[in-house]
N, C-alpha and C positions, 0 to 999 in steps of 0.2 A: 441786590439786591433784599427782589422781593419775594414772599414765597408761601405756597399753600400749606406747607408743612407747619409753618408757624401758626397759621390760622386754624388748622385742624387741631393743633396742640391746644389752642385756646378754647376750642369747642369741646375737646375731650376732658379738659382739666381746668382747674383754677390755679394758675401759677402766680406766684407773688414774689416780691422783692423787698430787700431791707433798705430802710432809709439811710442815706450816706452821712447826713449831717456834715461835719467838717471833713469827713473822709477817714478819720482815725479808726473807726470801727469797721471799715470796709477793706478787705485785703487787696483788692484790685487797686483802689485809690491809694492805699498805703504804698503800693509798689510803683504806681505810675503817675503820681502827681508832683514829683520833684520838678521845679522850674515851670510850674503851670502858669499860663498866660490867659487872662480874661479877655474875651472879645465880644463885641456887640454886632448885631446885624447891620449891614449897609443898606438893606432894603427889605420890604415885605410886600407880598401881593395877596390880596384877599381873593381866594378862588371859589368861595361859596357864591359870590356874585355871578359866576359863570356855571353854576350847577355842579361843582365838584365838592361834594359834602363829606365823603369818607375815604380819603386816599390813604392807602397802606403801603404804597411804594411810590418813589419818584425817580425818573430817569431823564437825562438830558440828551436831546438829539438835535444838533444844529440850533435853529431858533425855536425849537419846540420842547415842551415838557410832556413826558408820557407818565400818566398816573395809573396805578392799579387801584381800583375801587372795590369796596365791599358794601353790602347792605343796599345795593342799587339794583336796577334791572339789567345792568351791563357791568363789565369788569375793567374796561380800558377807556381812558380819555386822552386824546391828543390835543394839547393846547398850543396853538400857534401864537407866539408872543408878538409877531409882527402885525398880524391881522386881528388878533383877539378871538379868532374862531376856535371852537372846541368841537371835535369830532368824536362821537360815541362809537365804541367798538365792542365786540365780544359780548353780544346780548345773550340773555338766558331765554331758552325756549323759542328760538327764532329759526328753526330748521337748520339748513347747512350752516356751519360755523357757530352753532350755539355752544356756549361755555357755561358750565354749572359751578365750577370751583377752580379758579385759575391761579397759577404762579406765572410771572412774566420775566422776560429777559430782553433787553434791547441790545442788538448786536448787528453791526454792518448794514444799517438801513432797514432792519426788520424788527418786529416785536414777536418774540417766540412765546407762546402760551401753552402750558401743559395743564390739562384739566384732569385732576386726579379722580374725579367722580366718573367721568366717561372714559378715561385713559387715552383721550385723543390729544395729539400734539399738533398745534396750529402755528401758522406763520402769517403775520400781517405785514404787507409792504407799506412802509410809512410814506414814501414819496408818492406812490400811486394813490394811496388813501387820501392824502392831502389834495392831490390834483383832481381826484374824482369827487371829493367831498363826502365819501362814505367808505367803509372798510373794504379793503382788498385782501381777502383771506384765503388760505389754502391749507388743507390738512397734509402733514408730512409724515405722520406715523400714528399707529395705535399700539399702545403698550399692553402687555398682559399682566394680570395679577392673580395670585392664588390665595386661597383661604382654607385652612383645615382646623380641626379643633385645637391644635397646639401651635400653629404657625399662621402668620399673615404676611404676605409679601405685596407691597404696593409702593411704587415710586411716587413721591409727593411733589418734588420740584427737580427741574433739569437746568443745568448750566452748560450750554453747548459751547464746545471749542473745536478747533481743527484737529485736536489730538484725542477727541472722544467727548463723552457726556459725563459730567460730574453730577451725581445724583444724591439726593437726600430722601429719606422716607422710612418705610417699614421694610428694611432690606435684609433682615435675617440676624442671626446670633452675632453679637458683639460688633455690628456695623455702626459706624458713625457716618461716613460718606464713601461712595463707591465711584469708580471710573468704569463706564460702560461703553461698548462700541456702538456703531450706528444701528445695530439690531437690538440694542439695549440688553446685551449679554454682559454680565459683570466680568471685568478683566482684573481688577484689583480693588482693594478697599483698605480703609484706615479704621482701626478698632476704636471703640468708644472708651470712656474713662472707667477704669475698674475700681470704683469706690467701694469701700467696705460694705456700705448699706445697700449696694446694688447686687451683692453676690447671690441673693435668693430671689431676685426679681425675675419675672418672665421676660422673654425676648420682646414681647409686645410692649411691656412697660419701659424697658430700656430704650427701644427704638423710639417710643413716644417722647422720651426726654430729649434725644439727640436729633430727631427730625426737625425740631424747632431751633435751627441754626442758620447762619448766614455765610455765604461763600462769595469770595471775589477772586478772580483769576488775573494774573499779571498780564500786561499788554502783549508780551511776547508768548504768552500761554505756556510758559515753562514751569510756573509755580502757582500755587493757590493758597489762600488762607481761609480757614473755617473757624468761626467763633460761635459759641453756643449761647442761646438765650436763657435757658433754664438752669444751667450750671456755669460756673466761672471757669471756662477753659478755652484756650486758643490753640489751634493746630496749623502748622505750615508744612506743605508737602511740595516736592518736586514732581512734575509730570514727565515721566521718562518712558516714552513708548506706551506700552500697555500697563505700565506700573505707576502706582502712587508711592513715592518714597517720602514718608514723613521724616523730617529732619529737625523739627522744633515743636515742642509742646510745653505750654505752661498752664497749670491747673491750680485754681485758687480755692474752690469750694464745690461741694455737692449740693443736692437738693433733697428734700424729704418727699418720698413717693412710695406707694405701696400698691400691691395688687388687690383688687376687689372683684366680686362676681360681675360687676358692671364695667370693669376695666380699670386702668390706672387711676389712682386718686392722689392728688398733690396737696401738701399742706400750704394753703394760700395765706396763712398768717405768719409763716416763718421763711418761706423760700424767697430768694432774691431774683429780681429780673436782672440778668447780666447784660449781655451785648444785644443791642437792638438794630444794628446795621454795621456793615463793613464795606469799605471801598479800598481801592489800591491804584497806584500808578507804577511807573518803572522802578522807583526808588523806595516808596513808602507804603505802609499799610495804615489805614485809618479806621479806628474802632470807635463806634458810638456806644457809650456805656451809661447804664441807668443806675442800678444799685438800690432802687426803692422797694418798699413793700406795698403790694396792691391793697391789701386790707389793713391799711394804716389809719390811725385816728386822725392824722393830718392829711385831709383829702386834697389840700392845695399842692401836694407834692406831685400829683399827676404821674403815677407810677409808670405809665406807658410812654412817657416822654423822658428825654435824657439831657443832661447838662454837660457831659464830659466827652471830649474827643481825644483819644489816645493815639499817638503816632509811634509806630515801630518801623524798623527797616526790615528787609526780607530775610534777615537772619534772626529776627525776633528781638533784636536789641532795641531797648527803649530810647526814643529820641526826645519827645516833648509831649505836653498835653495842653489842651485848651479848655477853659471853662466857658461855656456858652451862656450868655446872659438870658437868651430866649431859648427855652427848651424845645427840642425837636424829637420826633418819633422815628423818622427814617431819613435817609440822606442819599445824595449822589454828588460826584465830584467832577468838575471841569477845570483843569488847570489848578489855580489856587482859589477857585470859587467853590464854596460848599453850599449846596442847596438842600434845605431840610423842609419837613412838613411839621407844622404845629396845628393841632385841631381844637385848641382851647384859646379863647372862647369861640372862635370861628376858625374854619380851615384856611390856612394861608401858607404860602411859600416864604421861607425865611432864608435870606441870602447872607452868607458870611464871606469875607475876604480873609484868607489865612495868611498871616505874616510870613515873609520869606525867612 
């Protein structure tokens, strides 16, 4: 998916990305654009007409789309494509069930929301919410966090599985992502990338780089892929009991970041935006790649939207790439249907049919 760690990263820093141009100056595209196929949308849906103005994630559930929103007074919209109805959920400052800063996951008929500001973990029953016309929400956990002069521990997003909870956030020294039990005690973790220019960085700064990542778990929950937004790196791990066994990693580039008295500072004129979403099915991993610079003189490049969809198998072997004629910022997958969000000039769902 979706996830508060990415949005916290955006609030704490100005991250930026390099313009890809033809792809020859971008190491990811140089590696992953052999045999690229250009595809165009089969349909688009204007969602601003239904009050969905700032979606940062999209999920598909039966005949519904679930959006994660920001800059609104609520965080979740459920859009029923059959009826055209939109149900608002996860409001700010509304008593029980209030959410202040959420990441979401859609799993098994539920929307799971983790609020990193209150540390509350919520669950919305999608079917009951649709039947009642208002959110049916329950709290399932409250996580703890710690803060000392030299350390800061805080989970930012949770990916629930039957084998444990895969978490991103400010997790401690050299952590990229962790596997935690139902009490949210860490059982295993995968280390971040040990770039030369990171050697003298604080743990807070390193965690800040890697919490802005995307995770997708295979349908049988035996494997997961994690792709970073602020550095060019992909990690694939096996989930084996309480252990995360990373068996594939490919790293293309670092980013420029330094510690300051006010926290980590990123060079927003040189850093690239790397991966902006990841999905998977039983056979493939789908990576949405940007490669633009945010503070670029060519503003039409819309750095937070991406034109490239890269497909790997679960061994990390490259299979093919697609060039998307309409850029998107996030995505979800249902069979060979790819649904993305574009927010320029208006917010809309962009649907692609992926060739077999």
